[in-house]
C-alpha positions in Angstrom: 63.2 30.6 53.9 65.3 29.2 56.6 65.6 31.4 59.7 69.0 33.0 60.2 69.7 31.2 63.5 69.3 27.8 61.7 71.5 28.8 58.7 74.8 28.5 60.5 74.9 24.6 60.5 74.0 24.6 56.8 76.8 27.1 56.1 79.3 25.1 58.1 78.4 21.8 56.3 78.3 23.5 52.9 81.6 25.1 53.5 83.1 21.7 54.5 81.6 20.1 51.5 83.0 22.8 49.2 86.4 22.7 50.8 86.7 18.9 50.7 85.5 18.7 47.1 87.8 21.5 45.9 90.9 19.9 47.5 90.0 16.5 46.1 89.2 17.8 42.7 92.4 20.0 42.6 94.5 17.0 43.5 92.8 14.9 40.9 93.4 17.5 38.2 97.1 17.8 39.1 97.8 14.1 39.5 95.4 12.1 37.4 97.5 8.9 38.0 95.7 8.5 41.3 92.7 7.2 39.3 94.6 4.5 37.4 94.1 1.7 40.0 90.3 2.3 39.8 89.7 3.6 36.3 90.8 2.3 32.9 93.2 4.7 31.2 90.9 5.4 28.3 88.3 6.8 30.7 90.8 9.3 32.4 89.6 12.3 30.3 86.1 11.9 31.6 87.4 11.7 35.2 89.5 14.8 34.7 86.6 16.7 33.2 84.4 15.7 36.2 87.2 17.0 38.5 87.2 20.3 36.7 83.4 20.6 36.9 83.5 19.7 40.6 86.2 22.4 41.3 84.0 25.0 39.6 80.9 23.8 41.5 82.7 24.0 44.8 83.8 27.5 44.1 80.2 28.3 43.1 79.0 26.9 46.3 81.3 29.2 48.3 80.0 32.2 46.3 76.4 31.1 47.0 77.2 31.1 50.7 78.6 34.6 50.6 75.6 35.8 48.5 73.1 34.2 50.9 74.8 35.9 53.9 74.4 39.2 52.0 70.7 38.6 51.6 70.4 37.3 48.1 67.5 34.9 48.5 67.7 33.6 44.9 71.1 32.1 45.8 69.3 29.5 47.8 68.1 27.9 44.6 71.7 27.7 43.2 72.9 26.4 46.6 70.3 23.6 46.5 71.4 22.6 43.0 75.1 22.6 43.8 74.6 20.7 47.0 72.5 18.1 45.1 75.4 17.9 42.5 77.9 17.0 45.2 75.6 14.4 46.8 75.0 12.8 43.4 78.7 12.7 42.4 80.6 12.2 45.6 81.7 8.6 46.3 79.8 6.9 49.0 82.1 7.3 52.0 81.4 7.6 55.7 82.1 11.3 55.5 79.6 11.8 52.7 77.0 9.8 54.4 77.5 11.9 57.6 77.1 15.1 55.6 74.0 13.9 53.9 72.5 12.7 57.1 73.3 16.1 58.8 71.7 18.0 56.0 68.5 15.9 56.2 68.4 16.3 60.0 68.8 20.0 59.9 66.2 20.3 57.2 63.8 18.3 59.3 64.4 20.6 62.3 63.9 23.8 60.3 60.5 25.4 59.9 
C-alpha cells in the first residue's frame, strides 16, 4: 500500500486524467463531427462507443479516488485498471506522456 503522504500526487494526477478524459469524451459524444478529418465516416459508431466507455471510466476513476480516501483498499485495484485503460487509449500527446512519466516517477519514489 502507498503511504498516505505519497498518495496526494497520485490523486492529483488521477483527478486531472479523469477530468481531461471526461471533458474530451463528452465533447466527442456531443459533436462527433470533430472526428471526421481523422476517421472514416463508417467508423464513427466505434469512436462514439469508445467515448462513452471513456466517460464511464473517468467517472469510475473519480469514484475510486473517493473510495480510496475513505479507506477502501480494494479500490486500488480498480484504480490501477482504470488508469491503465486511459494510458492505453489516450492519444500520444505531450500531456499524456507527461502524466505517464509522472506516474512512473511517483511509483519509483514510493516504498
